[in-house]
py3Dmol code that shows the C-alpha trace and the ligand (Angstrom):
import py3Dmol

protein = """\
ATOM      1  CA  MET A   1     -14.971  -2.745 -10.125  1.00  0.00           C
ATOM      2  CA  LYS A   2     -13.314   0.609 -11.279  1.00  0.00           C
ATOM      3  CA  GLU A   3     -14.457   4.184 -11.682  1.00  0.00           C
ATOM      4  CA  ASN A   4     -12.722   6.918 -13.595  1.00  0.00           C
ATOM      5  CA  PHE A   5     -12.197  10.126 -12.127  1.00  0.00           C
ATOM      6  CA  LEU A   6     -10.341  12.905 -14.666  1.00  0.00           C
ATOM      7  CA  GLY A   7      -8.457   9.760 -16.205  1.00  0.00           C
ATOM      8  CA  VAL A   8      -7.403   8.233 -12.933  1.00  0.00           C
ATOM      9  CA  ASP A   9      -8.908   4.870 -12.032  1.00  0.00           C
ATOM     10  CA  VAL A  10     -10.495   4.266  -8.497  1.00  0.00           C
ATOM     11  CA  SER A  11     -11.530   0.929  -7.106  1.00  0.00           C
ATOM     12  CA  SER A  12     -14.820   0.456  -5.751  1.00  0.00           C
ATOM     13  CA  TYR A  13     -14.008  -2.498  -3.491  1.00  0.00           C
ATOM     14  CA  SER A  14     -14.719  -2.181   0.235  1.00  0.00           C
ATOM     15  CA  TYR A  15     -11.929  -3.192   2.893  1.00  0.00           C
ATOM     16  CA  ASP A  16     -13.370  -6.703   3.235  1.00  0.00           C
ATOM     17  CA  GLU A  17     -13.463  -7.078  -0.577  1.00  0.00           C
ATOM     18  CA  LEU A  18      -9.846  -5.780  -0.949  1.00  0.00           C
ATOM     19  CA  VAL A  19      -8.612  -7.946   1.992  1.00  0.00           C
ATOM     20  CA  ARG A  20     -10.077 -11.153   0.625  1.00  0.00           C
ATOM     21  CA  ASN A  21      -8.642 -10.346  -2.981  1.00  0.00           C
ATOM     22  CA  LEU A  22      -5.114  -9.687  -1.701  1.00  0.00           C
ATOM     23  CA  SER A  23      -5.261 -12.696   0.627  1.00  0.00           C
ATOM     24  CA  ASN A  24      -6.064 -14.700  -2.446  1.00  0.00           C
ATOM     25  CA  ASP A  25      -3.317 -13.024  -4.463  1.00  0.00           C
ATOM     26  CA  ILE A  26      -0.878 -14.408  -1.750  1.00  0.00           C
ATOM     27  CA  LYS A  27      -2.307 -17.753  -1.954  1.00  0.00           C
ATOM     28  CA  THR A  28      -2.124 -17.971  -5.828  1.00  0.00           C
ATOM     29  CA  ASN A  29       1.431 -16.227  -5.701  1.00  0.00           C
ATOM     30  CA  GLN A  30       0.325 -13.258  -7.812  1.00  0.00           C
ATOM     31  CA  GLN A  31       1.709  -9.689  -7.194  1.00  0.00           C
ATOM     32  CA  SER A  32      -0.630  -6.610  -6.335  1.00  0.00           C
ATOM     33  CA  PHE A  33       0.137  -3.009  -5.858  1.00  0.00           C
ATOM     34  CA  ILE A  34      -2.160  -0.758  -3.840  1.00  0.00           C
ATOM     35  CA  VAL A  35      -2.037   3.088  -4.277  1.00  0.00           C
ATOM     36  CA  ALA A  36      -4.159   5.534  -2.067  1.00  0.00           C
ATOM     37  CA  ILE A  37      -5.925   8.034  -4.177  1.00  0.00           C
ATOM     38  CA  ASN A  38      -6.988  11.517  -3.107  1.00  0.00           C
ATOM     39  CA  PRO A  39      -7.908  14.623  -4.997  1.00  0.00           C
ATOM     40  CA  GLU A  40      -4.315  16.005  -4.727  1.00  0.00           C
ATOM     41  CA  LYS A  41      -3.001  12.982  -6.614  1.00  0.00           C
ATOM     42  CA  ILE A  42      -5.816  13.322  -9.344  1.00  0.00           C
ATOM     43  CA  LEU A  43      -5.061  17.009  -9.793  1.00  0.00           C
ATOM     44  CA  LYS A  44      -1.279  16.465 -10.122  1.00  0.00           C
ATOM     45  CA  ALA A  45      -1.827  13.646 -12.480  1.00  0.00           C
ATOM     46  CA  GLN A  46      -3.485  16.114 -14.940  1.00  0.00           C
ATOM     47  CA  GLU A  47      -0.045  17.707 -15.589  1.00  0.00           C
ATOM     48  CA  ASP A  48       1.981  14.752 -15.185  1.00  0.00           C
ATOM     49  CA  PRO A  49       1.303  11.835 -17.607  1.00  0.00           C
ATOM     50  CA  ASN A  50       3.968   9.660 -15.968  1.00  0.00           C
ATOM     51  CA  LEU A  51       2.250   9.908 -12.870  1.00  0.00           C
ATOM     52  CA  MET A  52      -1.277   9.338 -14.533  1.00  0.00           C
ATOM     53  CA  ASN A  53       0.208   6.214 -15.827  1.00  0.00           C
ATOM     54  CA  LEU A  54       1.788   5.180 -12.646  1.00  0.00           C
ATOM     55  CA  LEU A  55      -1.529   5.533 -10.843  1.00  0.00           C
ATOM     56  CA  ASN A  56      -3.381   3.497 -13.391  1.00  0.00           C
ATOM     57  CA  GLU A  57      -0.727   0.647 -13.574  1.00  0.00           C
ATOM     58  CA  ALA A  58      -1.615  -0.001  -9.874  1.00  0.00           C
ATOM     59  CA  THR A  59      -3.831  -3.236  -9.096  1.00  0.00           C
ATOM     60  CA  TYR A  60      -5.931  -1.555  -6.450  1.00  0.00           C
ATOM     61  CA  GLN A  61      -6.470   2.317  -6.441  1.00  0.00           C
ATOM     62  CA  ILE A  62      -8.203   2.850  -3.261  1.00  0.00           C
ATOM     63  CA  PRO A  63     -10.335   5.737  -2.611  1.00  0.00           C
ATOM     64  CA  ASP A  64      -8.500   7.770   0.284  1.00  0.00           C
ATOM     65  CA  GLY A  65     -10.759  10.637   0.398  1.00  0.00           C
ATOM     66  CA  VAL A  66     -14.458  11.606   0.739  1.00  0.00           C
ATOM     67  CA  GLY A  67     -14.274  13.266  -2.887  1.00  0.00           C
ATOM     68  CA  ALA A  68     -14.258  10.031  -4.716  1.00  0.00           C
ATOM     69  CA  VAL A  69     -17.082   8.638  -2.419  1.00  0.00           C
ATOM     70  CA  LEU A  70     -19.212  11.745  -3.150  1.00  0.00           C
ATOM     71  CA  ALA A  71     -18.412  11.945  -6.931  1.00  0.00           C
ATOM     72  CA  SER A  72     -19.229   8.167  -7.354  1.00  0.00           C
ATOM     73  CA  ARG A  73     -22.582   8.590  -5.620  1.00  0.00           C
ATOM     74  CA  LEU A  74     -23.503  11.720  -7.801  1.00  0.00           C
ATOM     75  CA  LYS A  75     -22.682   9.516 -10.883  1.00  0.00           C
ATOM     76  CA  GLY A  76     -24.699   6.623  -9.480  1.00  0.00           C
ATOM     77  CA  GLY A  77     -21.542   4.671  -9.045  1.00  0.00           C
ATOM     78  CA  LYS A  78     -20.430   1.977  -6.724  1.00  0.00           C
ATOM     79  CA  ILE A  79     -17.837   3.405  -4.356  1.00  0.00           C
ATOM     80  CA  LYS A  80     -19.625   3.054  -0.978  1.00  0.00           C
ATOM     81  CA  GLU A  81     -17.098   3.896   1.599  1.00  0.00           C
ATOM     82  CA  ARG A  82     -13.760   5.625   1.831  1.00  0.00           C
ATOM     83  CA  VAL A  83     -10.620   3.263   2.133  1.00  0.00           C
ATOM     84  CA  THR A  84      -7.838   5.045   3.865  1.00  0.00           C
ATOM     85  CA  GLY A  85      -4.362   4.018   3.238  1.00  0.00           C
ATOM     86  CA  ILE A  86      -3.598   3.617   6.938  1.00  0.00           C
ATOM     87  CA  ASP A  87      -6.772   1.597   7.694  1.00  0.00           C
ATOM     88  CA  MET A  88      -6.005  -0.654   4.607  1.00  0.00           C
ATOM     89  CA  PHE A  89      -2.448  -0.946   6.088  1.00  0.00           C
ATOM     90  CA  LEU A  90      -4.091  -2.105   9.329  1.00  0.00           C
ATOM     91  CA  ALA A  91      -6.641  -4.218   7.902  1.00  0.00           C
ATOM     92  CA  LEU A  92      -3.896  -6.259   5.925  1.00  0.00           C
ATOM     93  CA  CYS A  93      -1.940  -6.453   9.063  1.00  0.00           C
ATOM     94  CA  GLU A  94      -4.937  -8.076  10.816  1.00  0.00           C
ATOM     95  CA  GLN A  95      -5.486 -10.454   7.987  1.00  0.00           C
ATOM     96  CA  ALA A  96      -1.871 -11.320   7.843  1.00  0.00           C
ATOM     97  CA  GLU A  97      -2.141 -12.206  11.523  1.00  0.00           C
ATOM     98  CA  ILE A  98      -5.045 -14.609  10.842  1.00  0.00           C
ATOM     99  CA  GLU A  99      -3.587 -16.155   7.801  1.00  0.00           C
ATOM    100  CA  GLY A 100       0.091 -16.444   9.038  1.00  0.00           C
ATOM    101  CA  ASN A 101       1.486 -14.131   6.370  1.00  0.00           C
ATOM    102  CA  SER A 102       4.258 -11.990   6.983  1.00  0.00           C
ATOM    103  CA  ILE A 103       4.974  -8.146   6.626  1.00  0.00           C
ATOM    104  CA  PHE A 104       8.114  -6.165   5.985  1.00  0.00           C
ATOM    105  CA  LEU A 105       8.042  -2.316   6.771  1.00  0.00           C
ATOM    106  CA  TYR A 106      10.321  -0.164   4.423  1.00  0.00           C
ATOM    107  CA  GLY A 107      10.561   3.516   4.942  1.00  0.00           C
ATOM    108  CA  ALA A 108      10.367   6.424   7.250  1.00  0.00           C
ATOM    109  CA  LYS A 109      13.270   7.933   9.446  1.00  0.00           C
ATOM    110  CA  PRO A 110      15.830   5.307  11.026  1.00  0.00           C
ATOM    111  CA  GLY A 111      14.135   3.867  14.196  1.00  0.00           C
ATOM    112  CA  VAL A 112      10.711   4.776  13.092  1.00  0.00           C
ATOM    113  CA  ALA A 113       9.706   1.388  11.379  1.00  0.00           C
ATOM    114  CA  ASP A 114      11.096  -0.288  14.458  1.00  0.00           C
ATOM    115  CA  MET A 115       8.835   1.556  16.800  1.00  0.00           C
ATOM    116  CA  ALA A 116       5.698   1.130  14.354  1.00  0.00           C
ATOM    117  CA  SER A 117       6.824  -2.837  14.187  1.00  0.00           C
ATOM    118  CA  GLU A 118       6.683  -2.944  18.152  1.00  0.00           C
ATOM    119  CA  ASN A 119       3.325  -1.077  18.226  1.00  0.00           C
ATOM    120  CA  LEU A 120       1.758  -3.622  15.668  1.00  0.00           C
ATOM    121  CA  VAL A 121       2.900  -6.335  17.458  1.00  0.00           C
ATOM    122  CA  LYS A 122       1.107  -5.047  20.606  1.00  0.00           C
ATOM    123  CA  ARG A 123      -2.109  -4.749  18.506  1.00  0.00           C
ATOM    124  CA  PHE A 124      -1.614  -8.119  16.511  1.00  0.00           C
ATOM    125  CA  PRO A 125       0.376 -10.151  18.909  1.00  0.00           C
ATOM    126  CA  SER A 126       0.835 -13.135  16.367  1.00  0.00           C
ATOM    127  CA  LEU A 127       1.629 -10.880  13.442  1.00  0.00           C
ATOM    128  CA  LYS A 128       4.974 -11.975  11.651  1.00  0.00           C
ATOM    129  CA  ILE A 129       7.209  -8.978  10.868  1.00  0.00           C
ATOM    130  CA  SER A 130       9.898 -10.447   8.896  1.00  0.00           C
ATOM    131  CA  GLY A 131      11.963  -7.244   8.753  1.00  0.00           C
ATOM    132  CA  VAL A 132      12.113  -3.234   8.637  1.00  0.00           C
ATOM    133  CA  LEU A 133      14.325  -0.874   6.736  1.00  0.00           C
ATOM    134  CA  ASP A 134      14.441   2.852   6.980  1.00  0.00           C
ATOM    135  CA  GLY A 135      13.731   5.170   4.034  1.00  0.00           C
ATOM    136  CA  TYR A 136      17.131   6.690   3.938  1.00  0.00           C
ATOM    137  CA  GLU A 137      19.406   3.803   2.766  1.00  0.00           C
ATOM    138  CA  LYS A 138      20.657   4.513  -0.593  1.00  0.00           C
ATOM    139  CA  ASP A 139      22.121   1.340  -1.866  1.00  0.00           C
ATOM    140  CA  GLN A 140      19.188   0.074  -4.049  1.00  0.00           C
ATOM    141  CA  ASP A 141      20.642  -3.399  -4.466  1.00  0.00           C
ATOM    142  CA  ARG A 142      20.938  -3.902  -0.553  1.00  0.00           C
ATOM    143  CA  ILE A 143      17.370  -2.814  -0.200  1.00  0.00           C
ATOM    144  CA  VAL A 144      16.085  -5.486  -2.561  1.00  0.00           C
ATOM    145  CA  ARG A 145      18.514  -8.204  -1.204  1.00  0.00           C
ATOM    146  CA  THR A 146      17.447  -7.389   2.485  1.00  0.00           C
ATOM    147  CA  ILE A 147      13.769  -7.583   1.586  1.00  0.00           C
ATOM    148  CA  ASN A 148      14.168 -10.797  -0.357  1.00  0.00           C
ATOM    149  CA  GLU A 149      16.088 -12.225   2.324  1.00  0.00           C
ATOM    150  CA  ALA A 150      13.410 -11.548   4.766  1.00  0.00           C
ATOM    151  CA  LYS A 151      10.802 -13.330   2.291  1.00  0.00           C
ATOM    152  CA  PRO A 152       7.739 -11.179   3.440  1.00  0.00           C
ATOM    153  CA  ASP A 153       4.414 -11.556   1.821  1.00  0.00           C
ATOM    154  CA  ILE A 154       3.365  -8.150   2.085  1.00  0.00           C
ATOM    155  CA  LEU A 155       5.612  -5.020   1.767  1.00  0.00           C
ATOM    156  CA  PHE A 156       4.490  -1.743   3.103  1.00  0.00           C
ATOM    157  CA  VAL A 157       6.532   1.219   1.533  1.00  0.00           C
ATOM    158  CA  ALA A 158       6.667   4.546   3.284  1.00  0.00           C
ATOM    159  CA  LEU A 159       8.629   6.835   1.171  1.00  0.00           C
ATOM    160  CA  GLY A 160       5.896   9.584   0.718  1.00  0.00           C
ATOM    161  CA  SER A 161       3.854  10.121  -2.558  1.00  0.00           C
ATOM    162  CA  PRO A 162       4.631   9.575  -5.441  1.00  0.00           C
ATOM    163  CA  ALA A 163       8.193   8.428  -4.626  1.00  0.00           C
ATOM    164  CA  GLN A 164       7.040   5.224  -2.971  1.00  0.00           C
ATOM    165  CA  GLU A 165       4.847   4.449  -6.101  1.00  0.00           C
ATOM    166  CA  TYR A 166       7.750   5.089  -8.547  1.00  0.00           C
ATOM    167  CA  TRP A 167       9.965   2.812  -6.413  1.00  0.00           C
ATOM    168  CA  ILE A 168       7.271   0.124  -5.916  1.00  0.00           C
ATOM    169  CA  VAL A 169       6.844  -0.040 -10.013  1.00  0.00           C
ATOM    170  CA  GLU A 170      10.595  -0.042 -10.482  1.00  0.00           C
ATOM    171  CA  ASN A 171      11.419  -2.677  -8.138  1.00  0.00           C
ATOM    172  CA  MET A 172       8.446  -5.150  -7.859  1.00  0.00           C
ATOM    173  CA  LYS A 173       9.955  -7.344 -10.700  1.00  0.00           C
ATOM    174  CA  ASN A 174      12.913  -7.910  -8.548  1.00  0.00           C
ATOM    175  CA  LEU A 175      11.228  -8.667  -5.363  1.00  0.00           C
ATOM    176  CA  ASP A 176       9.634 -11.880  -4.186  1.00  0.00           C
ATOM    177  CA  VAL A 177       6.818 -10.375  -2.528  1.00  0.00           C
ATOM    178  CA  ASN A 178       3.057 -10.609  -3.449  1.00  0.00           C
ATOM    179  CA  VAL A 179       1.384  -7.365  -2.105  1.00  0.00           C
ATOM    180  CA  PHE A 180       2.883  -4.142  -2.168  1.00  0.00           C
ATOM    181  CA  GLN A 181       1.231  -0.841  -0.509  1.00  0.00           C
ATOM    182  CA  GLY A 182       2.507   2.544  -0.511  1.00  0.00           C
ATOM    183  CA  VAL A 183       1.590   3.770   2.981  1.00  0.00           C
ATOM    184  CA  GLY A 184       3.191   7.546   3.117  1.00  0.00           C
ATOM    185  CA  GLY A 185       3.560   8.900   6.828  1.00  0.00           C
ATOM    186  CA  SER A 186       1.602   5.821   8.296  1.00  0.00           C
ATOM    187  CA  PHE A 187       4.929   4.439  10.004  1.00  0.00           C
ATOM    188  CA  ASP A 188       5.046   7.794  11.703  1.00  0.00           C
ATOM    189  CA  VAL A 189       1.479   7.775  12.953  1.00  0.00           C
ATOM    190  CA  ILE A 190       1.848   4.020  14.117  1.00  0.00           C
ATOM    191  CA  SER A 191       5.010   4.577  15.872  1.00  0.00           C
ATOM    192  CA  GLY A 192       3.736   7.597  17.888  1.00  0.00           C
TER     193      GLY A 192
END
"""
ligand_1 = """\
25
LIG
N 10.742 9.356 3.669
C 11.521 8.536 3.510
N 12.640 8.593 2.456
C 12.950 9.701 1.723
C 11.876 10.772 2.016
C 10.794 10.447 2.983
O 11.520 7.325 4.177
O 13.554 9.823 1.236
C 9.516 9.241 4.465
C 9.404 10.216 5.751
O 10.318 9.979 6.712
C 8.003 10.032 6.043
C 7.425 9.414 4.864
O 8.357 9.153 3.766
O 7.930 9.012 7.069
C 6.415 10.626 4.154
O 5.512 10.864 4.931
P 4.352 12.066 4.275
O 3.381 12.287 5.298
O 5.063 13.287 3.915
O 3.883 11.305 2.875
P 2.383 11.518 2.194
O 1.588 10.566 3.188
O 2.262 12.726 2.258
O 2.759 10.979 1.093
"""
view = py3Dmol.view(width=600, height=400)
view.addModel(protein, "pdb")
view.setStyle({"model": 0}, {"cartoon": {"style": "trace"}})
view.addModel(ligand_1, "xyz")
view.setStyle({"model": 1}, {"stick": {}})
view.zoomTo()
view.show()
């Protein structure tokens, strides 16, 4: 269920299919990593083989732009709809509330993840938020320890791209978390 654009894989799953797969990954205790793909990242990856490998290493590369949808249509491909990072984030929160899975928000300026967390609970009253941590903490061991102690099922990382993707790949083996998503400026949007 992947198509390739200039060397970068893009998943053709819809929100519903992704949410179902990810919820299954939590049930079967597997790790998945979601990265949002846009034309900017595809272009950057042309000159940066490390970035290209990193993007292709993710479990699901979501088509966060109309470009991939149009290009897929022209090729007779299967990408039917745009899947944005922020809507995927919200769809995962909605599913987590239904299934009783917990989330953790890591990233953005001090106070922002707390505000985003309050707004998420207004929208999804039974959502379990096991913790938040700002994106300016420098002690990597402390970050990993704090997240592992909170034991979330899903970790949203908002450090900007591609820093958040490099952070996820470097730390996922040390984290007892099933689903990882890099969400860019989403905490800033949700906190406002
Ligand atoms: N950020 C962070 N730590 C850093 C650098 C950035 O937590 O060391 C946060 C920043 O506060 C913002 C997010 O990362 O909330 C980046 O948002 P932006 O919209 O620039 O990311 P993009 O969606 O463009 O990747």
